[in-house]
C-alpha positions in Angstrom: -34.9 -127.7 220.0 -33.9 -130.5 222.3 -36.5 -130.7 224.9 -34.6 -133.1 227.3 -33.1 -130.5 229.1 -36.3 -128.4 229.8 -38.6 -131.2 230.8 -39.1 -132.2 234.6 -38.4 -128.3 235.6 -41.3 -126.2 236.9 -40.8 -122.7 234.9 -42.2 -119.8 236.1 -43.0 -116.5 234.3 -40.7 -113.7 235.1 -42.5 -111.0 233.5 -40.6 -108.2 234.6 -38.0 -109.7 232.1 -40.6 -110.2 229.0 -39.0 -108.6 225.7 -40.5 -108.4 222.2 -39.5 -112.0 221.7 -41.8 -113.1 224.0 -42.8 -113.8 227.8 -39.5 -114.9 229.9 -39.9 -118.2 232.1 -37.0 -119.2 234.4 -36.8 -122.3 236.6 -38.4 -121.6 240.0 -35.4 -122.9 241.9 -33.6 -120.0 240.7 -34.2 -116.1 241.8 -37.4 -115.4 240.8 -38.6 -111.9 242.2 -41.7 -111.8 244.8 -44.8 -110.6 243.1 -48.0 -109.2 244.2 -49.8 -110.7 241.1 -49.9 -114.5 240.7 -47.4 -115.8 238.4 -47.9 -118.5 235.4 -45.9 -121.5 235.7 -45.4 -124.5 233.3 -44.1 -128.3 233.9 -43.3 -130.4 230.9 -43.0 -134.3 231.9 -41.2 -136.8 229.7 -44.3 -138.8 228.5 -45.8 -135.5 226.5 -48.1 -134.4 229.5 -48.1 -130.8 231.0 -49.3 -128.7 233.6 -49.9 -125.0 232.9 -50.5 -123.1 236.3 -52.2 -119.5 236.0 -54.0 -117.4 238.8 -57.1 -118.7 239.6 -60.6 -116.1 241.0 -58.6 -116.3 244.6 -55.3 -115.3 243.4 -54.1 -118.9 244.0 -52.3 -120.9 241.4 -54.7 -123.5 239.6 -52.8 -125.9 237.6 -54.6 -127.3 234.1 -53.6 -130.2 232.4 -52.0 -130.0 229.1 -50.1 -132.0 226.4 -46.8 -130.7 224.7 -45.0 -131.9 221.4 -42.3 -130.6 219.1 -42.8 -128.6 216.2 -40.9 -126.7 213.3 -41.7 -123.6 215.5 -40.4 -125.1 218.7 -42.2 -126.6 221.3 -46.2 -126.4 221.5 -48.1 -126.8 224.9 -52.0 -127.0 224.5 -54.7 -126.7 227.0 -58.0 -128.0 226.4 -61.6 -127.2 228.2 -63.3 -124.1 228.1 -59.8 -121.6 228.7 -58.1 -123.2 225.9 -54.6 -122.2 225.3 -51.6 -122.5 223.2 -48.1 -121.6 224.1 -45.0 -122.0 221.8 -41.6 -122.1 223.3 -39.4 -120.4 220.9 -36.2 -120.8 222.7 -34.9 -122.8 225.3 -31.5 -122.7 227.5 -30.7 -124.2 230.8 -31.7 -120.9 232.6 -34.6 -119.7 230.5 -37.3 -120.2 227.9 -39.0 -117.5 225.4 -42.7 -118.4 225.2 -45.1 -116.7 222.7 
């Protein structure tokens, strides 16, 4: 999987489109439906760093630093700290990511 096409874009979880294959993320510049619950987001940078955004205690987005790397299974994004999280991007196109 070529990560260069998805780097530098803020990808937003559009949970309404999730499938058995995984969670669907779309670029925040596209048509993302309004939602009452906070949307998770993901941004990868060329230097291997990333930001994973989740809803905070007051429902505002809070970004957490992360690192990403290419693996045989796709692209793995890992956060640290008490709320460590591992996301695997299994498919990437110009307009969507599938994340497990």
